[in-house]
C-alpha positions in Angstrom: -3.2 -35.7 -34.0 -4.7 -37.4 -31.0 -5.2 -35.3 -27.9 -4.0 -36.9 -24.7 -6.7 -37.7 -22.3 -6.5 -35.6 -19.1 -5.5 -37.7 -16.1 -8.0 -38.2 -13.4 -7.7 -38.9 -9.7 -8.6 -42.5 -10.5 -5.6 -42.7 -12.8 -3.3 -41.4 -10.1 -4.6 -43.9 -7.6 -4.1 -46.8 -10.0 -0.5 -45.7 -10.9 0.5 -45.3 -7.3 -1.3 -48.4 -6.1 -3.4 -46.6 -3.5 -7.0 -45.7 -3.0 -8.8 -42.7 -4.5 -9.4 -41.4 -1.0 -5.6 -41.5 -0.3 -4.9 -39.4 -3.4 -7.6 -36.9 -2.4 -6.3 -36.5 1.1 -2.8 -36.1 -0.2 -3.5 -33.4 -2.9 -5.8 -31.5 -0.5 -3.3 -31.5 2.3 -5.7 -33.2 4.6 -3.4 -36.0 5.8 0.3 -36.9 5.9 1.5 -40.3 4.8 4.7 -42.3 5.1 7.5 -41.1 2.9 7.4 -44.1 0.5 3.6 -43.5 -0.1 4.0 -39.8 -0.6 6.9 -40.4 -3.0 4.8 -42.9 -5.1 2.0 -40.3 -5.1 4.3 -37.5 -6.2 5.9 -39.5 -9.0 2.5 -40.7 -10.3 1.1 -37.1 -10.3 4.2 -35.9 -12.2 4.2 -38.7 -14.7 0.5 -38.3 -15.5 0.5 -34.5 -15.5 -2.4 -34.6 -13.1 -3.8 -31.2 -11.9 -6.8 -30.8 -9.7 -9.9 -28.9 -10.7 -9.9 -25.8 -8.5 -13.7 -26.0 -8.0 -13.4 -29.6 -6.9 -10.7 -28.7 -4.5 -12.8 -25.9 -3.0 -15.7 -28.4 -2.5 -13.4 -30.8 -0.6 -11.4 -28.3 1.5 -13.9 -25.5 1.9 -11.3 -23.1 0.6 -10.8 -21.2 -2.6 -7.0 -20.7 -2.5 -7.6 -17.1 -3.2 -7.1 -13.9 -1.2 -8.8 -10.6 -2.0 -7.0 -7.3 -1.9 -9.0 -4.0 -2.3 -7.0 -0.8 -2.8 -8.2 2.7 -3.3 -6.4 3.4 -6.6 -4.3 0.9 -8.5 -2.8 3.7 -10.6 -1.2 5.1 -7.4 2.3 3.6 -7.4 2.1 3.2 -3.6 -0.9 0.8 -3.9 0.6 -0.9 -7.0 3.7 -1.7 -5.0 1.5 -3.0 -2.1 -0.1 -5.3 -4.7 3.3 -6.4 -6.0 4.6 -7.4 -2.6 1.4 -9.2 -1.7 1.3 -11.1 -5.0 4.9 -12.2 -4.6 4.0 -13.9 -1.4 0.7 -15.3 -2.6 2.3 -17.0 -5.7 5.1 -18.5 -3.6 2.4 -20.1 -1.3 -0.1 -21.4 -3.9 -2.6 -18.6 -3.5 -4.3 -16.4 -6.2 -4.6 -12.7 -5.4 -7.8 -11.1 -6.6 -7.4 -7.4 -6.7 -10.2 -4.8 -6.7 -9.6 -1.2 -7.5 -11.9 1.1 -5.5 -11.0 4.0 -7.8 -10.9 6.5 -4.9 -14.6 6.0 -4.4 -16.3 4.7 -1.3 -19.9 4.9 -2.5 -19.8 1.3 -3.8 -17.3 -0.1 -1.3 -19.6 -2.8 0.2 -21.0 -3.9 -3.1 -17.5 -4.5 -4.5 -16.3 -6.2 -1.4 -19.3 -8.5 -1.2 -18.2 -10.1 -4.5 -14.7 -10.8 -3.0 -16.1 -12.4 0.1 -17.7 -15.2 -1.8 -14.6 -15.9 -3.9 -11.8 -15.7 -1.3 -10.4 -17.3 1.9 -9.4 -13.9 3.4 -9.5 -10.2 2.6 -7.1 -7.3 2.7 -8.8 -3.9 2.5 -7.7 -0.3 2.5 -8.9 1.3 5.7 -10.2 4.4 3.9 -13.8 3.0 3.7 -17.0 3.9 5.6 -17.2 2.8 9.2 -20.3 0.7 8.6 -18.4 -1.2 6.0 -15.5 -1.7 8.4 -18.0 -3.0 11.0 -19.5 -5.4 8.5 -16.0 -6.7 7.5 -15.0 -7.1 11.2 -18.0 -9.3 11.9 -17.4 -11.7 8.9 -16.5 -15.3 9.7 -13.4 -14.8 7.6 -9.9 -13.4 8.1 -9.7 -9.7 7.3 -6.8 -7.3 7.6 -6.7 -3.5 6.9 -4.1 -1.4 5.2 -3.9 1.4 7.8 -6.0 2.0 10.8 -9.8 2.3 10.3 -12.2 3.8 12.8 -12.1 0.7 14.9 -9.3 -0.6 17.2 -10.2 -4.3 17.5 -9.2 -5.2 13.9 -6.0 -6.4 12.3 -4.1 -3.6 10.7 -0.8 -3.4 8.8 1.1 -0.2 8.0 2.9 2.6 9.7 2.3 5.1 12.4 1.2 8.2 10.5 2.3 10.5 13.3 5.8 9.0 13.2 6.0 9.3 9.4 5.1 13.0 9.6 7.4 13.7 12.6 10.3 12.1 10.8 9.9 14.4 7.8 9.2 17.5 9.9 12.4 16.9 11.9 14.4 17.0 8.7 12.7 20.2 7.5 13.5 21.9 10.8 17.2 20.9 10.5 17.3 22.5 7.1 16.4 25.9 8.6 12.9 26.4 7.1 10.6 28.5 9.4 7.5 28.7 7.3 6.2 25.4 5.9 3.1 24.4 3.9 1.4 21.1 4.1 -1.0 20.0 1.3 -3.2 17.3 2.8 -6.1 15.1 1.8 -8.8 15.5 4.5 -10.9 12.5 3.4 -8.1 10.1 4.5 -8.0 9.2 8.2 -4.2 9.4 8.2 -4.3 13.1 7.3 -5.3 14.2 10.8 -2.5 12.0 12.3 0.1 13.4 9.9 -1.0 17.0 10.8 -0.6 16.0 14.5 3.0 14.7 13.8 3.9 17.9 11.9 2.5 20.2 14.6 4.3 18.4 17.4 7.7 19.0 15.7 7.1 22.4 14.1 5.3 24.0 17.1 8.2 22.9 19.4 10.7 24.4 16.9 8.8 27.7 16.4 8.1 26.8 12.7 4.8 28.1 11.2 2.7 25.4 9.6 0.3 26.5 6.8 -2.4 24.0 5.9 -3.8 23.5 2.4 -6.0 20.8 0.9 -5.8 18.8 -2.3 -9.1 17.6 -3.9 -7.6 14.1 -4.3 -4.2 12.5 -3.7 -3.0 12.8 -7.3 -0.3 14.8 -9.2 -3.1 16.7 -11.1 -4.6 17.9 -7.8 -1.1 19.0 -6.7 -0.8 21.1 -9.9 -4.2 22.7 -9.3 -3.5 23.9 -5.8 0.1 25.1 -6.4 -0.6 28.6 -7.6 -2.8 29.3 -4.5 0.1 28.3 -2.3 3.1 29.8 -4.2 1.7 33.2 -5.4 0.7 34.5 -2.0 2.8 37.2 -0.2 3.6 34.9 2.7 4.3 31.8 0.6 5.9 28.8 2.4 9.6 28.3 2.1 9.0 24.6 1.9 5.9 22.6 0.9 5.1 19.0 2.0 2.7 17.0 -0.2 0.5 14.4 1.6 2.1 11.9 -0.8 4.7 11.9 -3.6 2.1 12.3 -6.3 0.8 15.5 -4.9 4.4 16.8 -4.3 5.4 15.9 -7.8 2.4 17.8 -9.2 3.3 20.8 -7.0 6.8 20.8 -8.3 5.8 20.6 -11.9 3.5 23.7 -11.5 6.1 25.5 -9.5 8.6 25.2 -12.4 5.9 26.3 -14.8 5.4 29.5 -12.7 9.1 30.2 -12.8 10.2 29.0 -9.3 13.6 27.3 -8.9 13.6 24.2 -6.7 14.8 24.2 -4.0 16.4 27.7 -4.3 13.0 29.5 -4.3 10.9 26.9 -2.6 11.6 23.4 -1.4 9.4 20.3 -1.7 9.0 17.0 0.1 6.6 14.1 -0.2 5.6 10.8 1.5 5.6 7.2 0.1 8.9 7.0 -1.9 7.3 5.8 -5.0 9.8 4.8 -7.8 9.1 8.0 -9.8 10.2 10.2 -6.9 13.8 9.2 -7.5 13.8 10.3 -11.2 11.9 13.6 -11.2 13.9 16.8 -11.4 15.1 17.6 -8.8 14.8 14.3 -7.1 12.2 14.3 -4.4 12.9 14.1 -0.7 10.4 11.8 0.9 9.6 9.2 3.5 9.7 5.5 2.5 6.6 3.8 3.8 7.8 0.4 2.6 4.9 -0.3 0.2 6.1 -3.7 -1.1 7.1 -4.8 2.4 3.6 -3.8 3.6 2.1 -6.1 0.9 4.3 -8.9 1.9 3.6 -8.6 5.7 -0.2 -8.3 5.3 -0.4 -11.3 2.9 1.7 -13.5 5.3 -0.6 -12.3 8.1 -3.8 -13.3 6.2 -2.3 -16.7 5.3 -1.5 -17.3 9.0 -5.1 -16.4 10.0 -6.5 -18.6 7.3 -4.6 -21.5 8.9 -6.2 -20.7 12.2 -3.4 -18.9 13.9 -4.1 -15.7 16.0 -3.0 -12.4 14.4 0.3 -10.9 15.4 0.0 -8.1 18.0 2.5 -5.7 16.3 2.4 -5.3 12.6 3.8 -1.7 12.3 6.6 -1.1 9.8 9.3 1.5 10.4 9.5 4.6 8.1 12.7 5.7 6.5 13.7 9.2 5.6 15.0 9.5 2.0 17.0 12.7 1.5 17.3 14.0 -2.0 17.7 17.3 -3.8 14.2 18.9 -3.6 14.4 20.0 0.0 18.0 21.1 0.6 18.3 23.7 3.3 18.2 27.4 2.9 21.8 27.9 3.7 22.8 25.6 0.9 20.7 27.1 -1.9 20.1 30.8 -1.2 22.4 33.3 -3.0 22.5 37.1 -2.9 21.4 37.3 -6.5 18.2 35.3 -5.7 15.1 36.8 -7.4 11.6 36.1 -6.1 9.5 34.9 -9.2 6.3 36.0 -7.5 7.5 39.6 -7.5 7.9 41.9 -10.6 11.4 42.2 -11.9 
């Protein structure tokens, strides 16, 4: 069996009856030609099966056709969906998406990002990184956008208003008649303080007591670990909000293990609307932060910036309340025969 020789740019030029320079300008998008010339080039490339060496293309255009995306934890479904949305747009536009998992650690953030800088035309980075790294990224001669708002206002950000997200959920909790609510936050994240502000604005105005607790990390396991401290106290909350769906799902799992009925004994809600939130029992009330759409929007923004266009001024997405069974109101679920599992029978 004789292997077919790989077609070269010289072969394409000969088949199309044009110069090598014309072929190079065409395949690299450096110049437009008349329709008949472009048609001859297209047919020659297809007939010969010509494909350009990415390294050679990079040398000609100064571009890598790659975009970097650094997320805090790829195992978190929220970030996985951001990647999914971004990758969909990247593939449709001829870009490769290079993903870096920060693994919920900021200690090596700059070192990991430096490797991406050399291999990409633009960067998308989670805002939950040290300020000095944000400053370094902001000064790069390369398009950079952040997922969320870092400690710097003059950078491109894509995401949601965390105050609005929390306020939307708090308004529903108030409507359900709960008067003592717990929030399990993650203080290391910048959005945590903003979500607390949104919760307090609504709850304080409605006379609802907000009890604040912290999770060690934004995971289901962390939610499980903190649950007993919240639920086995004399003044336990009537409803508990997790800082994300993973924490809320962990809280719910441990609550059932402790003998609590959901939502009869205690209600739960989360934030993110990850796919799993629909299928846990009972299904989780949450706020959809449009993870896939966020990935799509930020990738389109980076591509636009790579092409030399100024960034859009408003890249905020609108949150959506998703009402399910885990946070039904007190009037709907309380019965005279209710027994408090934290009290002896």
